[in-house]
Phi, psi and omega in degrees: 000324179299316182288326177297318180295317180298321181292322180297320179294321177300314181296318181296319180297326179294318179295315182297319181295321182291327179285329183282340183230075183298341181273000181298141182290155178298324180297320179294320179297319180298317180298315181295320179297320180296318179296317180297321181294317179298317180297318180297314179297321179297315180293322180294326183276345184290128184287141175257175181295338180281349184299330185258004186294141174226157177255124179254129173246114189233138174235123176244158170231157174246132186227157173272130180239211190294163176290148180276006181095352180237020178086006180254133178282133173273157179239153183208149173276149173224139177281120175269320182197140175218116178239137178241113186048041177090345181276126182279118180241021184300331185293347179285344183261161175297146176277356179250158170291134187228151168243118001287167179288178181305139171268124185256118180266130183227167176235142178309133182104345181290157171242140184230131166248115185232128183241156180236134170248158185239113181253016178283130182306136177076013187291340184261008180258111183297139176233120183306127176081357180231130178271131172262004182287151163241151185220176173233107175253121188249149174255154168095312182268174183264147176196164175269179189294336179283353177245025182283336179071036180234174177276160182301331178299338178261309188271349177067015179237292184216162163282106194262065178202181181261133183112188182275115177269192177293328182233316183250154176234128178230142173286316178226140173235134183248139177241155175233129179245143173249108181276070191289157172307137182098357181259010180302141179150183177249125188229147178275151161232153184196165176286147179230004192239338191290122177071317177221175179288353175271344175078192188240036174305319183292345177265356177123358182272079176209154178201193184217154166245141174249114178257113179264143168289158177300136177081016179295145178295152180271157178235152180289325176217149172238136178240127178248116183239124176259128181264100177274187182281349180216000181195158167276141167240132187203182179193169177230155181235127174290126185291338180266302182281339185068012178293136180257135186207182175056042177286151172135195185277131176044055188292150170281121181260131188245138179218152172278145181300138180069012176276156179265124184232156181231134179256137175240112180257131177229123180271126173250178177072212187235356185280157166265131184244155171234098185276136176224136169250096193302131178087000181240153171231154179210164179284125174291117186308136180085001179224182173250010184279139173262132184232161176237002171200163184214139174274135182216130184250182186309127179065009171278163180221158180209125183237132180207162180232150177218166170264125183289114181245312185224148175293146181200197175232145168260146184201166175253117181272003169303132191305309184293320180290328176296319177295330179280356176083034178283087176199160178210173183267139167249103190260113179256124186246000000 
């Protein structure tokens, strides 16, 4: 719309000038018309932020999975369907519910309609004072208050999830995201409604979105690592096929020698972490400094890329987390 307005003003100025100077030569008018035409074509061809926009239709479910070893059931998101401008890309995700949940790749300018279903047993039976809902609360991108993924006690509108909330019950709840220019980055999404207004992120209901600017370079592998209070939870994405794999605790991440890979670190829980990829250095984003470890606190994120040269280990050098064995293998083949 901005370029259309600018073009209209250019055309109007040409008309006004020709009326104001009836004695102007035909050659001058032709030259001015040619300049206006070139300017109009240039503005029409100039790409806007909407040029790269795509529509994503996504369906997730939340399920109860294995015991955590202490008698508590873990919960996990599973991708049911993901279509981009009508193209089905669901096959890139695991067919099982996973911790961490699916990583959703987006581009600035995209629009997203994402819905959640609740497959946790007993989720549709209201219990006074306890929410059985699961939700999707996202960071980073834009949305209105009805897509906040929180309970009415927080958003003052609705219990915005699937299942029996404190006041409302829904079989499916849909959210809409606007992946506006300026939202590029790696952002968490997580439940905010199950059992309490803080949700069940600690039970496994968390995942990530990667928002790329248009024209971002491609990587051979992407690794998404969540730094919890006692373990890494992670997964990897093939840069060509986009297949997601190796989900779980302190996963072994695999790379081909001399390939370009990108790490996405997201801190969960309450701890301060000191992440190290032993034997590697990378550019600290936003600076020209090369670093070999980074401090990262709750809900902070850190994204960097390296060329895979040698096998090593990634680990948390925070003293207590180091004692808990927070480390995994980075295997270069």
